[in-house]
DRENDO-746330 format. One record per residue (C-alpha): residue number from 1; residue in three letters; x, y, z. Coordinates in Angstrom, 3 decimals, padded with zeros to 6 digits, m for minus. Layout:
<sites>
<pos NUM | code ALA | east X | north Y | up Z>
...
</sites>
This chain:
<sites>
<pos 1 | code MET | east 084.448 | north 021.340 | up 107.246>
<pos 2 | code ALA | east 084.838 | north 019.858 | up 103.784>
<pos 3 | code LYS | east 085.420 | north 022.604 | up 101.210>
<pos 4 | code ARG | east 084.729 | north 022.132 | up 097.553>
<pos 5 | code ALA | east 087.811 | north 021.909 | up 095.119>
<pos 6 | code VAL | east 074.274 | north 033.356 | up 090.462>
<pos 7 | code VAL | east 053.823 | north 049.894 | up 081.163>
<pos 8 | code ALA | east 048.432 | north 057.155 | up 078.329>
<pos 9 | code SER | east 048.833 | north 056.060 | up 082.176>
<pos 10 | code THR | east 051.963 | north 054.076 | up 081.898>
<pos 11 | code VAL | east 054.014 | north 057.257 | up 081.429>
<pos 12 | code VAL | east 052.751 | north 058.728 | up 084.650>
<pos 13 | code LEU | east 052.899 | north 055.435 | up 086.444>
<pos 14 | code GLY | east 056.485 | north 054.865 | up 085.483>
<pos 15 | code LEU | east 057.568 | north 058.336 | up 086.538>
<pos 16 | code MET | east 055.762 | north 057.924 | up 089.829>
<pos 17 | code ALA | east 057.418 | north 054.622 | up 090.460>
<pos 18 | code VAL | east 060.841 | north 056.113 | up 089.944>
<pos 19 | code VAL | east 060.330 | north 058.753 | up 092.587>
<pos 20 | code ILE | east 059.137 | north 056.135 | up 095.019>
<pos 21 | code LEU | east 062.270 | north 054.230 | up 094.255>
<pos 22 | code GLY | east 064.359 | north 057.287 | up 094.986>
<pos 23 | code LEU | east 062.574 | north 057.825 | up 098.262>
<pos 24 | code LEU | east 062.593 | north 054.255 | up 099.433>
<pos 25 | code CYS | east 065.440 | north 052.299 | up 097.957>
<pos 26 | code ASP | east 068.467 | north 052.575 | up 100.125>
<pos 27 | code GLY | east 068.463 | north 056.368 | up 100.284>
<pos 28 | code GLY | east 067.999 | north 057.056 | up 096.580>
<pos 29 | code TYR | east 069.766 | north 056.442 | up 093.319>
<pos 30 | code TYR | east 073.214 | north 057.731 | up 093.794>
<pos 31 | code SER | east 074.826 | north 056.120 | up 096.720>
<pos 32 | code SER | east 077.404 | north 053.523 | up 097.283>
<pos 33 | code ASP | east 079.992 | north 052.754 | up 099.851>
<pos 34 | code ASP | east 080.997 | north 055.335 | up 102.424>
<pos 35 | code VAL | east 084.056 | north 053.549 | up 103.614>
<pos 36 | code THR | east 087.423 | north 053.205 | up 102.001>
<pos 37 | code VAL | east 088.920 | north 049.793 | up 102.458>
<pos 38 | code VAL | east 092.667 | north 049.931 | up 102.117>
<pos 39 | code MET | east 093.882 | north 046.522 | up 101.147>
<pos 40 | code GLY | east 097.168 | north 045.094 | up 102.176>
<pos 41 | code GLY | east 098.757 | north 042.267 | up 100.302>
<pos 42 | code THR | east 097.545 | north 040.888 | up 097.016>
<pos 43 | code GLU | east 094.439 | north 042.332 | up 095.332>
<pos 44 | code PRO | east 091.914 | north 040.044 | up 093.606>
<pos 45 | code GLN | east 093.411 | north 039.116 | up 090.255>
<pos 46 | code ARG | east 091.857 | north 038.625 | up 086.855>
<pos 47 | code PRO | east 091.589 | north 034.856 | up 086.486>
<pos 48 | code VAL | east 093.581 | north 033.167 | up 083.760>
<pos 49 | code ILE | east 091.065 | north 032.272 | up 081.055>
<pos 50 | code GLU | east 092.001 | north 029.355 | up 078.861>
<pos 51 | code ASN | east 089.565 | north 027.713 | up 076.442>
<pos 52 | code ASP | east 086.667 | north 027.600 | up 078.867>
<pos 53 | code MET | east 083.916 | north 029.073 | up 076.655>
<pos 54 | code ASP | east 081.192 | north 026.450 | up 076.960>
<pos 55 | code GLY | east 077.771 | north 028.088 | up 076.936>
<pos 56 | code ILE | east 079.202 | north 031.598 | up 076.524>
<pos 57 | code GLU | east 078.145 | north 033.551 | up 073.423>
<pos 58 | code ARG | east 081.149 | north 034.845 | up 071.523>
<pos 59 | code ILE | east 079.380 | north 037.726 | up 069.704>
<pos 60 | code SER | east 077.020 | north 040.034 | up 071.548>
<pos 61 | code PRO | east 073.530 | north 040.698 | up 070.056>
<pos 62 | code ARG | east 074.390 | north 044.412 | up 069.648>
<pos 63 | code THR | east 077.045 | north 043.557 | up 067.067>
<pos 64 | code ARG | east 074.512 | north 041.730 | up 064.870>
<pos 65 | code GLY | east 071.808 | north 044.409 | up 064.892>
<pos 66 | code GLU | east 069.279 | north 041.871 | up 066.139>
<pos 67 | code CYS | east 068.277 | north 043.296 | up 069.492>
<pos 68 | code HIS | east 066.025 | north 045.959 | up 070.952>
<pos 69 | code PRO | east 066.549 | north 047.773 | up 074.259>
<pos 70 | code GLN | east 065.594 | north 045.481 | up 077.096>
<pos 71 | code LYS | east 062.914 | north 046.997 | up 079.338>
<pos 72 | code GLN | east 062.123 | north 044.055 | up 081.584>
<pos 73 | code ILE | east 064.807 | north 044.000 | up 084.244>
<pos 74 | code VAL | east 065.292 | north 042.513 | up 087.675>
<pos 75 | code PHE | east 068.358 | north 043.831 | up 089.455>
<pos 76 | code LEU | east 069.178 | north 041.954 | up 092.622>
<pos 77 | code LYS | east 070.738 | north 044.430 | up 095.014>
<pos 78 | code THR | east 073.442 | north 043.197 | up 097.309>
<pos 79 | code HIS | east 074.866 | north 045.025 | up 100.319>
<pos 80 | code LYS | east 077.892 | north 047.331 | up 100.107>
<pos 81 | code THR | east 078.786 | north 046.374 | up 096.542>
<pos 82 | code ALA | east 077.981 | north 049.585 | up 094.558>
<pos 83 | code SER | east 074.542 | north 048.092 | up 093.918>
<pos 84 | code SER | east 072.887 | north 051.462 | up 094.647>
<pos 85 | code THR | east 074.931 | north 053.084 | up 091.882>
<pos 86 | code THR | east 073.838 | north 050.337 | up 089.505>
<pos 87 | code ALA | east 070.208 | north 050.641 | up 090.643>
<pos 88 | code GLY | east 070.534 | north 054.370 | up 089.874>
<pos 89 | code ILE | east 071.641 | north 053.662 | up 086.313>
<pos 90 | code ILE | east 068.709 | north 051.293 | up 085.839>
<pos 91 | code GLY | east 066.321 | north 053.714 | up 087.581>
<pos 92 | code LEU | east 067.270 | north 056.576 | up 085.270>
<pos 93 | code PHE | east 066.712 | north 054.358 | up 082.229>
<pos 94 | code ALA | east 063.294 | north 053.441 | up 083.642>
<pos 95 | code TYR | east 062.456 | north 057.134 | up 084.131>
<pos 96 | code LYS | east 063.536 | north 058.150 | up 080.631>
<pos 97 | code ASN | east 061.591 | north 055.284 | up 079.080>
<pos 98 | code ASN | east 058.424 | north 055.694 | up 081.172>
<pos 99 | code LEU | east 058.668 | north 052.262 | up 082.693>
<pos 100 | code THR | east 056.848 | north 050.921 | up 085.727>
<pos 101 | code MET | east 058.714 | north 049.812 | up 088.782>
<pos 102 | code ALA | east 057.949 | north 047.570 | up 091.729>
<pos 103 | code VAL | east 058.877 | north 049.229 | up 095.026>
<pos 104 | code PRO | east 058.581 | north 048.431 | up 098.744>
<pos 105 | code PRO | east 055.847 | north 049.845 | up 100.988>
<pos 106 | code GLU | east 056.150 | north 053.579 | up 101.605>
<pos 107 | code GLY | east 058.866 | north 054.471 | up 104.050>
<pos 108 | code GLN | east 060.753 | north 051.224 | up 103.671>
<pos 109 | code ALA | east 064.042 | north 050.571 | up 101.949>
<pos 110 | code TYR | east 063.603 | north 046.814 | up 101.849>
<pos 111 | code MET | east 060.965 | north 044.397 | up 100.696>
<pos 112 | code ASP | east 062.068 | north 042.376 | up 103.718>
<pos 113 | code ARG | east 065.441 | north 042.098 | up 105.396>
<pos 114 | code THR | east 065.464 | north 038.378 | up 106.042>
<pos 115 | code LYS | east 062.584 | north 036.624 | up 104.240>
<pos 116 | code LEU | east 062.732 | north 035.493 | up 100.629>
<pos 117 | code PHE | east 060.814 | north 037.898 | up 098.351>
<pos 118 | code GLN | east 057.060 | north 037.400 | up 097.998>
<pos 119 | code ARG | east 054.880 | north 039.399 | up 095.569>
<pos 120 | code ASP | east 052.735 | north 040.700 | up 098.449>
<pos 121 | code MET | east 055.775 | north 042.546 | up 099.827>
<pos 122 | code ILE | east 055.547 | north 045.372 | up 097.250>
<pos 123 | code ALA | east 053.797 | north 048.686 | up 097.977>
<pos 124 | code ARG | east 050.012 | north 048.398 | up 098.323>
<pos 125 | code LEU | east 048.257 | north 048.663 | up 094.944>
<pos 126 | code ARG | east 044.986 | north 050.351 | up 094.104>
<pos 127 | code LYS | east 042.208 | north 047.788 | up 093.621>
<pos 128 | code SER | east 042.046 | north 048.697 | up 089.922>
<pos 129 | code ALA | east 045.692 | north 047.738 | up 089.568>
<pos 130 | code LEU | east 045.564 | north 044.277 | up 091.092>
<pos 131 | code SER | east 044.590 | north 042.484 | up 087.885>
<pos 132 | code TRP | east 047.104 | north 044.635 | up 085.978>
<pos 133 | code ARG | east 049.872 | north 043.400 | up 088.209>
<pos 134 | code ASP | east 048.971 | north 039.780 | up 087.613>
<pos 135 | code THR | east 048.485 | north 040.062 | up 083.826>
<pos 136 | code VAL | east 050.863 | north 042.798 | up 082.611>
<pos 137 | code GLY | east 053.226 | north 043.239 | up 085.491>
<pos 138 | code PHE | east 055.975 | north 045.734 | up 086.188>
<pos 139 | code ASN | east 058.943 | north 046.522 | up 083.983>
<pos 140 | code VAL | east 061.639 | north 046.926 | up 086.585>
<pos 141 | code PHE | east 062.533 | north 045.605 | up 090.013>
<pos 142 | code SER | east 065.678 | north 046.968 | up 091.638>
<pos 143 | code CYS | east 065.196 | north 047.266 | up 095.396>
<pos 144 | code HIS | east 066.698 | north 045.249 | up 098.203>
<pos 145 | code ALA | east 064.966 | north 041.870 | up 098.348>
<pos 146 | code ARG | east 066.170 | north 038.339 | up 098.809>
<pos 147 | code TYR | east 066.180 | north 036.465 | up 095.537>
<pos 148 | code ASN | east 063.124 | north 034.317 | up 094.829>
<pos 149 | code ARG | east 062.884 | north 033.640 | up 091.104>
<pos 150 | code LYS | east 059.294 | north 032.342 | up 091.016>
<pos 151 | code GLU | east 057.853 | north 035.327 | up 092.909>
<pos 152 | code MET | east 059.951 | north 037.929 | up 091.089>
<pos 153 | code ALA | east 059.045 | north 036.468 | up 087.693>
<pos 154 | code ALA | east 055.368 | north 036.723 | up 088.689>
<pos 155 | code ILE | east 055.551 | north 040.530 | up 088.857>
<pos 156 | code VAL | east 058.293 | north 041.240 | up 086.277>
<pos 157 | code PRO | east 057.753 | north 038.764 | up 083.439>
<pos 158 | code LYS | east 060.344 | north 037.886 | up 080.811>
<pos 159 | code ALA | east 063.066 | north 039.851 | up 082.552>
<pos 160 | code LYS | east 066.828 | north 039.834 | up 082.424>
<pos 161 | code TYR | east 068.290 | north 039.083 | up 085.833>
<pos 162 | code ILE | east 071.380 | north 040.939 | up 087.000>
<pos 163 | code THR | east 073.265 | north 041.249 | up 090.254>
<pos 164 | code ILE | east 076.643 | north 042.444 | up 091.516>
<pos 165 | code LEU | east 079.229 | north 040.970 | up 093.871>
<pos 166 | code ARG | east 082.214 | north 042.440 | up 095.674>
<pos 167 | code ASP | east 085.356 | north 040.911 | up 097.101>
<pos 168 | code PRO | east 084.346 | north 039.861 | up 100.642>
<pos 169 | code CYS | east 087.651 | north 041.245 | up 101.924>
<pos 170 | code LYS | east 086.346 | north 044.711 | up 100.995>
<pos 171 | code GLN | east 082.617 | north 044.167 | up 101.439>
<pos 172 | code LEU | east 082.817 | north 042.945 | up 105.031>
<pos 173 | code PRO | east 084.790 | north 045.847 | up 106.584>
<pos 174 | code SER | east 082.684 | north 048.277 | up 104.530>
<pos 175 | code ALA | east 079.518 | north 046.803 | up 106.063>
<pos 176 | code LEU | east 081.047 | north 046.957 | up 109.548>
<pos 177 | code VAL | east 081.544 | north 050.727 | up 109.316>
<pos 178 | code TYR | east 078.419 | north 051.570 | up 107.273>
<pos 179 | code TYR | east 076.118 | north 049.971 | up 109.838>
<pos 180 | code LYS | east 078.196 | north 051.397 | up 112.707>
<pos 181 | code PHE | east 078.976 | north 047.997 | up 114.124>
<pos 182 | code ASP | east 082.466 | north 049.303 | up 114.823>
<pos 183 | code LEU | east 081.093 | north 051.755 | up 117.397>
<pos 184 | code ARG | east 079.046 | north 049.083 | up 119.133>
<pos 185 | code LEU | east 081.995 | north 046.730 | up 119.183>
<pos 186 | code GLU | east 084.354 | north 049.397 | up 120.520>
<pos 187 | code ARG | east 082.043 | north 050.161 | up 123.431>
<pos 188 | code LYS | east 081.773 | north 046.481 | up 124.319>
<pos 189 | code PHE | east 085.465 | north 045.778 | up 123.923>
<pos 190 | code ASP | east 086.333 | north 048.774 | up 126.104>
<pos 191 | code ARG | east 083.946 | north 047.647 | up 128.834>
<pos 192 | code GLN | east 085.555 | north 044.238 | up 128.710>
<pos 193 | code GLY | east 088.974 | north 045.801 | up 129.127>
<pos 194 | code ARG | east 090.287 | north 044.426 | up 125.869>
<pos 195 | code THR | east 093.488 | north 045.827 | up 124.419>
<pos 196 | code TYR | east 093.325 | north 046.219 | up 120.646>
<pos 197 | code SER | east 094.569 | north 048.543 | up 117.918>
<pos 198 | code ASN | east 091.970 | north 047.866 | up 115.214>
<pos 199 | code VAL | east 088.322 | north 047.122 | up 115.969>
<pos 200 | code PHE | east 087.856 | north 045.177 | up 112.744>
<pos 201 | code GLU | east 090.809 | north 042.944 | up 113.458>
<pos 202 | code GLU | east 089.581 | north 042.415 | up 117.008>
<pos 203 | code PHE | east 086.189 | north 041.381 | up 115.626>
<pos 204 | code MET | east 087.859 | north 039.002 | up 113.185>
<pos 205 | code ASP | east 089.886 | north 037.421 | up 115.985>
<pos 206 | code ASP | east 086.690 | north 035.586 | up 116.986>
<pos 207 | code PRO | east 083.916 | north 036.572 | up 114.535>
<pos 208 | code ALA | east 081.504 | north 033.852 | up 115.624>
<pos 209 | code GLY | east 081.839 | north 034.846 | up 119.279>
<pos 210 | code ASN | east 081.827 | north 038.596 | up 118.611>
<pos 211 | code MET | east 078.637 | north 038.343 | up 116.539>
<pos 212 | code ALA | east 076.819 | north 038.096 | up 119.887>
<pos 213 | code ILE | east 077.718 | north 041.759 | up 120.511>
<pos 214 | code ILE | east 075.873 | north 042.980 | up 117.419>
<pos 215 | code GLU | east 073.210 | north 040.278 | up 116.972>
<pos 216 | code SER | east 070.427 | north 042.526 | up 118.321>
<pos 217 | code HIS | east 070.984 | north 044.928 | up 115.387>
<pos 218 | code THR | east 068.444 | north 044.399 | up 112.580>
<pos 219 | code MET | east 071.267 | north 044.256 | up 110.041>
<pos 220 | code ALA | east 073.683 | north 042.042 | up 111.954>
<pos 221 | code HIS | east 073.299 | north 039.307 | up 109.347>
<pos 222 | code VAL | east 075.256 | north 041.397 | up 106.808>
<pos 223 | code MET | east 078.432 | north 040.388 | up 108.608>
<pos 224 | code HIS | east 078.257 | north 036.713 | up 107.656>
<pos 225 | code ASN | east 078.022 | north 035.611 | up 104.000>
<pos 226 | code GLN | east 075.549 | north 038.392 | up 103.231>
<pos 227 | code GLN | east 075.980 | north 038.365 | up 099.459>
<pos 228 | code PHE | east 074.977 | north 034.719 | up 099.193>
<pos 229 | code PHE | east 072.152 | north 035.400 | up 101.671>
<pos 230 | code ASP | east 070.885 | north 038.178 | up 099.339>
<pos 231 | code LEU | east 070.867 | north 035.635 | up 096.522>
<pos 232 | code GLY | east 068.725 | north 033.209 | up 098.491>
<pos 233 | code LEU | east 071.048 | north 030.957 | up 100.499>
<pos 234 | code ASP | east 070.126 | north 030.821 | up 104.183>
<pos 235 | code THR | east 073.020 | north 031.434 | up 106.553>
<pos 236 | code LYS | east 072.561 | north 028.024 | up 108.167>
<pos 237 | code TYR | east 073.782 | north 026.478 | up 104.916>
<pos 238 | code SER | east 076.915 | north 028.629 | up 104.648>
<pos 239 | code THR | east 079.184 | north 025.651 | up 105.293>
<pos 240 | code ASP | east 077.164 | north 023.085 | up 103.351>
<pos 241 | code TRP | east 079.371 | north 022.913 | up 100.286>
<pos 242 | code VAL | east 077.140 | north 020.506 | up 098.367>
<pos 243 | code ARG | east 074.200 | north 022.904 | up 098.750>
<pos 244 | code ILE | east 076.441 | north 025.883 | up 097.973>
<pos 245 | code ASP | east 077.609 | north 024.350 | up 094.707>
<pos 246 | code LYS | east 074.062 | north 023.337 | up 093.752>
<pos 247 | code THR | east 072.892 | north 026.893 | up 094.441>
<pos 248 | code ILE | east 075.650 | north 028.355 | up 092.283>
<pos 249 | code ALA | east 074.738 | north 025.931 | up 089.475>
<pos 250 | code LYS | east 071.122 | north 027.102 | up 089.787>
<pos 251 | code LEU | east 072.195 | north 030.760 | up 089.706>
<pos 252 | code ASP | east 074.288 | north 030.059 | up 086.614>
<pos 253 | code LYS | east 071.103 | north 028.998 | up 084.821>
<pos 254 | code GLU | east 068.906 | north 031.814 | up 086.145>
<pos 255 | code LEU | east 071.106 | north 034.931 | up 086.177>
<pos 256 | code ASP | east 071.989 | north 036.716 | up 082.927>
<pos 257 | code LEU | east 074.876 | north 038.748 | up 084.325>
<pos 258 | code VAL | east 076.763 | north 038.901 | up 087.578>
<pos 259 | code MET | east 078.732 | north 042.145 | up 087.741>
<pos 260 | code ILE | east 081.891 | north 042.504 | up 089.800>
<pos 261 | code THR | east 082.475 | north 045.708 | up 091.776>
<pos 262 | code GLU | east 086.243 | north 045.620 | up 091.357>
<pos 263 | code TYR | east 085.745 | north 045.576 | up 087.557>
<pos 264 | code TYR | east 082.787 | north 047.931 | up 087.456>
<pos 265 | code ASP | east 083.400 | north 049.566 | up 084.061>
<pos 266 | code GLU | east 084.042 | north 046.199 | up 082.467>
<pos 267 | code SER | east 080.798 | north 044.934 | up 083.988>
<pos 268 | code LEU | east 078.878 | north 047.927 | up 082.634>
<pos 269 | code ILE | east 080.071 | north 047.212 | up 079.093>
<pos 270 | code LEU | east 078.659 | north 043.707 | up 079.412>
<pos 271 | code LEU | east 075.461 | north 045.108 | up 080.951>
<pos 272 | code ARG | east 075.066 | north 047.578 | up 078.068>
<pos 273 | code ASP | east 075.341 | north 044.839 | up 075.477>
<pos 274 | code LEU | east 073.178 | north 042.357 | up 077.364>
<pos 275 | code LEU | east 070.365 | north 044.924 | up 077.584>
<pos 276 | code CYS | east 071.011 | north 046.376 | up 074.104>
<pos 277 | code TRP | east 071.404 | north 049.824 | up 075.640>
<pos 278 | code THR | east 073.597 | north 052.714 | up 074.526>
<pos 279 | code THR | east 076.720 | north 053.970 | up 076.227>
<pos 280 | code GLN | east 074.687 | north 057.013 | up 077.294>
<pos 281 | code ASP | east 072.436 | north 054.684 | up 079.280>
<pos 282 | code ILE | east 075.251 | north 053.413 | up 081.489>
<pos 283 | code LEU | east 077.016 | north 056.682 | up 082.305>
<pos 284 | code TYR | east 077.654 | north 057.513 | up 085.939>
<pos 285 | code THR | east 079.499 | north 060.254 | up 087.798>
<pos 286 | code LYS | east 081.356 | north 060.551 | up 091.070>
<pos 287 | code ARG | east 078.259 | north 062.315 | up 092.406>
<pos 288 | code MET | east 076.729 | north 058.872 | up 092.535>
<pos 289 | code VAL | east 079.192 | north 057.781 | up 095.166>
<pos 290 | code ARG | east 079.319 | north 059.227 | up 098.662>
<pos 291 | code ASN | east 082.577 | north 060.592 | up 099.923>
<pos 292 | code SER | east 084.533 | north 058.184 | up 102.024>
<pos 293 | code THR | east 084.181 | north 058.850 | up 105.725>
<pos 294 | code SER | east 086.347 | north 056.144 | up 107.118>
<pos 295 | code SER | east 089.242 | north 053.928 | up 106.260>
<pos 296 | code ILE | east 089.972 | north 050.403 | up 107.352>
<pos 297 | code GLN | east 093.327 | north 048.805 | up 106.817>
<pos 298 | code VAL | east 093.022 | north 045.150 | up 105.883>
<pos 299 | code ARG | east 096.302 | north 043.338 | up 106.269>
<pos 300 | code PRO | east 097.091 | north 040.128 | up 104.338>
<pos 301 | code GLU | east 096.467 | north 037.877 | up 107.326>
<pos 302 | code MET | east 093.032 | north 039.463 | up 107.749>
<pos 303 | code ARG | east 092.172 | north 038.523 | up 104.181>
<pos 304 | code THR | east 092.710 | north 034.887 | up 105.106>
<pos 305 | code LYS | east 090.450 | north 035.185 | up 108.144>
<pos 306 | code ILE | east 087.734 | north 036.973 | up 106.136>
<pos 307 | code ARG | east 087.798 | north 034.282 | up 103.483>
<pos 308 | code GLN | east 087.427 | north 031.624 | up 106.143>
<pos 309 | code TRP | east 084.615 | north 033.410 | up 108.006>
<pos 310 | code ASN | east 082.782 | north 034.331 | up 104.795>
<pos 311 | code GLY | east 083.752 | north 031.210 | up 102.897>
<pos 312 | code ALA | east 080.460 | north 030.895 | up 101.016>
<pos 313 | code ASP | east 080.673 | north 034.509 | up 099.815>
<pos 314 | code THR | east 084.299 | north 033.989 | up 098.837>
<pos 315 | code HIS | east 083.422 | north 030.883 | up 096.825>
<pos 316 | code LEU | east 080.520 | north 032.737 | up 095.153>
<pos 317 | code TYR | east 082.682 | north 035.760 | up 094.354>
<pos 318 | code GLU | east 085.560 | north 033.753 | up 092.934>
<pos 319 | code HIS | east 083.188 | north 031.750 | up 090.712>
<pos 320 | code TYR | east 081.549 | north 034.840 | up 089.230>
<pos 321 | code ASN | east 084.807 | north 036.736 | up 088.922>
<pos 322 | code ARG | east 085.981 | north 033.900 | up 086.673>
<pos 323 | code THR | east 082.652 | north 033.962 | up 084.813>
<pos 324 | code LEU | east 082.974 | north 037.711 | up 084.193>
<pos 325 | code TRP | east 086.369 | north 037.273 | up 082.593>
<pos 326 | code GLN | east 085.113 | north 034.358 | up 080.523>
<pos 327 | code LYS | east 082.434 | north 036.684 | up 079.132>
<pos 328 | code ILE | east 085.050 | north 039.359 | up 078.439>
<pos 329 | code ALA | east 087.268 | north 036.841 | up 076.667>
<pos 330 | code ALA | east 084.268 | north 035.647 | up 074.617>
<pos 331 | code TYR | east 083.524 | north 039.281 | up 073.689>
<pos 332 | code GLY | east 086.727 | north 039.314 | up 071.696>
<pos 333 | code PRO | east 089.594 | north 041.751 | up 071.072>
<pos 334 | code ARG | east 087.317 | north 044.763 | up 070.555>
<pos 335 | code PHE | east 086.403 | north 044.699 | up 074.248>
<pos 336 | code ASN | east 089.413 | north 046.781 | up 075.261>
<pos 337 | code ASP | east 088.531 | north 049.399 | up 072.623>
<pos 338 | code GLU | east 084.945 | north 049.530 | up 073.891>
<pos 339 | code LEU | east 086.182 | north 049.852 | up 077.456>
<pos 340 | code GLN | east 088.605 | north 052.668 | up 076.629>
<pos 341 | code LYS | east 085.918 | north 054.572 | up 074.668>
<pos 342 | code PHE | east 083.593 | north 054.234 | up 077.652>
<pos 343 | code ARG | east 086.195 | north 055.475 | up 080.103>
<pos 344 | code ASP | east 087.060 | north 058.397 | up 077.814>
<pos 345 | code ARG | east 083.347 | north 059.248 | up 077.755>
<pos 346 | code LEU | east 083.183 | north 059.067 | up 081.544>
<pos 347 | code LYS | east 085.944 | north 061.678 | up 081.834>
<pos 348 | code ASN | east 083.650 | north 064.279 | up 080.245>
<pos 349 | code VAL | east 080.258 | north 063.175 | up 081.536>
<pos 350 | code THR | east 078.202 | north 065.855 | up 083.276>
<pos 351 | code GLU | east 075.765 | north 065.452 | up 086.130>
<pos 352 | code GLU | east 072.983 | north 066.731 | up 083.839>
<pos 353 | code GLU | east 073.484 | north 063.708 | up 081.620>
<pos 354 | code THR | east 072.959 | north 061.336 | up 084.498>
<pos 355 | code GLY | east 069.965 | north 063.248 | up 085.883>
<pos 356 | code SER | east 069.290 | north 064.977 | up 089.168>
<pos 357 | code HIS | east 067.882 | north 062.705 | up 091.823>
<pos 358 | code ARG | east 066.455 | north 065.552 | up 093.902>
<pos 359 | code ILE | east 064.783 | north 067.270 | up 090.911>
<pos 360 | code LEU | east 063.224 | north 063.980 | up 089.819>
<pos 361 | code MET | east 061.851 | north 063.383 | up 093.303>
<pos 362 | code ASN | east 060.347 | north 066.881 | up 093.562>
<pos 363 | code LYS | east 058.701 | north 066.686 | up 090.121>
<pos 364 | code MET | east 057.317 | north 063.205 | up 090.496>
<pos 365 | code ALA | east 056.140 | north 063.586 | up 094.100>
<pos 366 | code LYS | east 053.483 | north 066.076 | up 092.886>
<pos 367 | code ARG | east 052.054 | north 063.536 | up 090.448>
<pos 368 | code MET | east 052.059 | north 060.508 | up 092.697>
<pos 369 | code LYS | east 049.609 | north 062.170 | up 095.102>
<pos 370 | code SER | east 046.729 | north 061.756 | up 092.660>
<pos 371 | code THR | east 047.885 | north 059.272 | up 090.026>
<pos 372 | code GLY | east 049.420 | north 055.840 | up 090.001>
<pos 373 | code ILE | east 049.065 | north 052.192 | up 090.556>
<pos 374 | code TYR | east 049.913 | north 052.388 | up 094.223>
<pos 375 | code ALA | east 047.268 | north 053.060 | up 096.842>
</sites>
């Protein structure tokens, strides 16, 4: 393998859409990872940024007083990356600002697990809303769906595109436990009489071969370059480095911000300025993150194996980790002050400020029975 050296009805409609989002999108607003990944060895480092500022704006629009809060947003959710927490932040902004939101069919968390997004995948619309969809469109899209720019732009016009990536060495073991692949693997390994001390390490001893044990699971694909898959690259191309680099170049042109989980607060500062929001708009609390229920120890040698197995994801992550720090460097010396002010604000944030998911669902569910764009 040759390796190479990302709308008076609108008020009601928007509120209704938010509750649907809470009901359907990955279990609601405030959820994230439920597994603690304990890393051994060296953590991902901030890249050294020299004078690589080509195409990166040095002063954010907020500092010039030229912008207005962005209300057209597409957030591309990725798996086990704190994307649900970010979708919650965006969802609360949509609720407060009476925005409309595209959501999956009732009872589903995904537009589709494996197919690229198509506009017909959203929840069924009332006949009176069909022309509205094609002429006005939605304000926000933030559910799980594989990236398809043309189809997403058709229903959320003139949007800012945002996504989030996580170090594959943390994302992969988190996915293994979240989807309970560890239990399935343990049962199989035990029946085979294998001797092992760590189910994740045993899986990583032969990931390609061990994938056969979990391949019948509808979410098995999350174990192999899932983040790039979410952003549109089919798994069969995960070792095609020419295609991988071309896809990253395309994403560079189409995505406005790629957040990094390991630098979440830093990413939120950039998100706030990109969208011309206030600090209040990006607040989050620990309530938004589920308690950890499991812990996986990832030793240094496992990091090497993960990076080899999920090479495309690793390449994608490293590229956008560098890009994040280029944006921070371009922001200038006041970035650290902005970051510290934000973190000081987070220390005193209350759950009331970030909204109650359950209360929102109960209030909006009553309205969506008789009003809305969805059938």
